[in-house]
C-alpha positions in Angstrom: 87.4 -179.6 1.9 85.4 -178.2 4.7 83.6 -181.6 5.3 86.9 -183.4 5.4 88.2 -181.1 8.2 85.0 -181.7 10.2 85.5 -185.4 9.8 89.0 -185.3 11.0 87.9 -183.2 14.0 85.2 -185.7 14.9 87.6 -188.6 14.6 90.0 -186.9 17.0 87.3 -186.4 19.5 86.2 -190.0 19.3 89.8 -191.2 19.8 90.3 -188.8 22.8 87.1 -190.1 24.4 88.2 -193.7 23.9 91.3 -192.9 26.1 89.2 -191.6 29.0 88.4 -195.1 30.5 92.0 -196.0 30.1 93.1 -192.9 32.0 90.6 -193.7 34.9 91.8 -197.3 35.0 95.4 -196.2 35.2 94.7 -193.8 38.0 93.0 -196.5 40.1 96.1 -198.7 40.0 98.1 -196.3 42.3 101.7 -196.8 43.2 102.6 -199.6 45.6 106.3 -198.9 46.1 109.0 -201.4 45.5 107.3 -204.7 45.7 110.5 -206.7 45.7 111.8 -204.9 48.8 108.5 -205.6 50.6 108.7 -209.2 49.6 112.3 -209.5 50.8 111.3 -208.0 54.2 108.3 -210.3 54.6 110.3 -213.3 53.5 113.1 -212.5 56.0 110.6 -212.0 58.8 108.8 -215.3 58.1 112.1 -217.1 57.8 113.4 -215.7 61.0 110.2 -216.7 62.9 110.4 -220.2 61.4 114.0 -220.5 62.5 113.1 -219.2 66.0 110.3 -221.8 66.2 112.9 -224.6 65.6 115.4 -223.0 67.9 112.9 -222.7 70.8 112.3 -226.5 70.6 115.9 -227.6 70.1 117.2 -225.5 73.0 114.7 -226.9 75.5 115.8 -230.5 75.7 119.1 -229.3 77.1 117.2 -228.6 80.3 115.1 -231.7 80.4 114.4 -232.4 84.1 117.5 -230.6 85.3 116.0 -227.8 87.3 113.5 -228.0 90.2 110.7 -225.5 90.3 112.5 -223.6 93.1 115.5 -223.0 90.7 113.4 -221.7 87.8 115.4 -218.5 87.5 118.5 -220.5 86.9 116.6 -222.7 84.5 115.6 -219.7 82.5 119.1 -218.3 82.5 120.5 -221.6 81.3 117.8 -221.9 78.6 118.4 -218.4 77.4 122.1 -219.1 77.1 121.4 -222.1 74.9 118.8 -220.2 72.9 121.0 -217.1 72.5 123.6 -219.2 70.7 120.9 -220.3 68.2 119.6 -216.7 67.9 123.1 -215.5 67.1 123.2 -218.0 64.2 119.9 -216.7 62.9 120.8 -213.0 63.0 124.4 -213.4 61.7 124.3 -212.9 57.9 120.6 -213.4 57.4 120.5 -210.5 54.9 123.2 -210.1 52.3 122.0 -206.8 50.9 123.1 -204.6 53.8 120.2 -205.3 56.1 119.9 -206.8 59.5 117.7 -208.9 61.8 117.6 -208.1 65.5 115.9 -210.4 68.0 115.3 -209.3 71.6 113.4 -211.0 74.4 110.0 -209.5 75.2 109.3 -209.6 78.9 105.9 -207.9 78.6 104.8 -210.3 75.8 105.8 -213.3 77.9 103.8 -212.0 80.9 100.7 -211.4 78.7 101.0 -214.9 77.3 101.3 -216.4 80.7 98.2 -214.6 81.9 96.2 -215.6 78.9 97.3 -219.1 78.2 98.4 -220.8 81.4 95.8 -222.7 83.3 94.8 -221.5 86.8 92.4 -222.5 89.5 91.7 -225.9 91.1 92.0 -229.1 89.2 94.6 -228.0 86.7 96.9 -230.7 85.4 100.1 -228.7 86.0 101.4 -226.2 88.5 101.7 -222.5 88.3 103.0 -220.6 85.3 105.3 -217.6 85.3 107.1 -215.3 82.9 110.9 -214.7 83.5 112.8 -212.4 81.2 110.8 -213.2 78.1 110.5 -217.0 78.8 107.3 -218.6 80.1 107.9 -221.5 82.5 105.5 -223.9 84.3 105.9 -226.2 87.2 105.3 -229.8 86.1 106.0 -232.6 88.5 108.1 -230.3 90.7 110.3 -229.4 87.7 110.7 -226.3 85.5 109.2 -226.7 82.1 109.7 -224.2 79.3 106.3 -223.3 77.7 107.0 -220.4 75.4 109.4 -217.6 74.5 108.3 -214.1 73.6 110.6 -212.0 71.3 110.6 -208.8 69.3 112.0 -209.2 65.8 113.2 -206.2 63.8 114.0 -206.6 60.1 116.0 -203.7 58.7 116.3 -203.5 54.9 117.1 -200.6 52.6 116.2 -197.8 55.0 112.9 -199.4 56.3 112.1 -201.4 59.3 109.6 -204.1 60.0 108.8 -205.0 63.6 107.2 -208.3 64.7 106.1 -209.3 68.2 106.2 -213.1 68.3 105.4 -215.7 71.0 106.9 -219.1 70.1 105.2 -222.0 71.9 107.4 -224.9 72.6 106.2 -228.2 71.1 105.5 -230.8 73.7 
């Protein structure tokens, strides 16, 4: 009987030792939070940026060759009016689960973009480039051309917020 008790004890120790690697593997997985909520936020941010990309391009033809370079502030105001109507469509009802998407113009982002991406110096193909209220414009053939729009996008879902700083370049 005594040998049988020792055999049971040894078997229990072997089984317990077999669970040690499983325990270490489990502890290394960690907890990543609610993955579905993160995916929803990421998807909403990506969908908003894609919609902004289309909106920046479709709002610009409304201004084609309408404003001289000297009237660029009026051109930006008219462009923002056209773009705002499209942004309102993007932000209205983008999230059904009690969330929201907020889009605001980023004047500092536009100024940084203009400094980094607009040509300067002698022999450039186009005229000067400036940022006005989150919109980057350039003088081309004496006319105001919309180059890019800088925005801050905030996606709010389930008590958390995701912030994106985006510069959308206009195609063409």
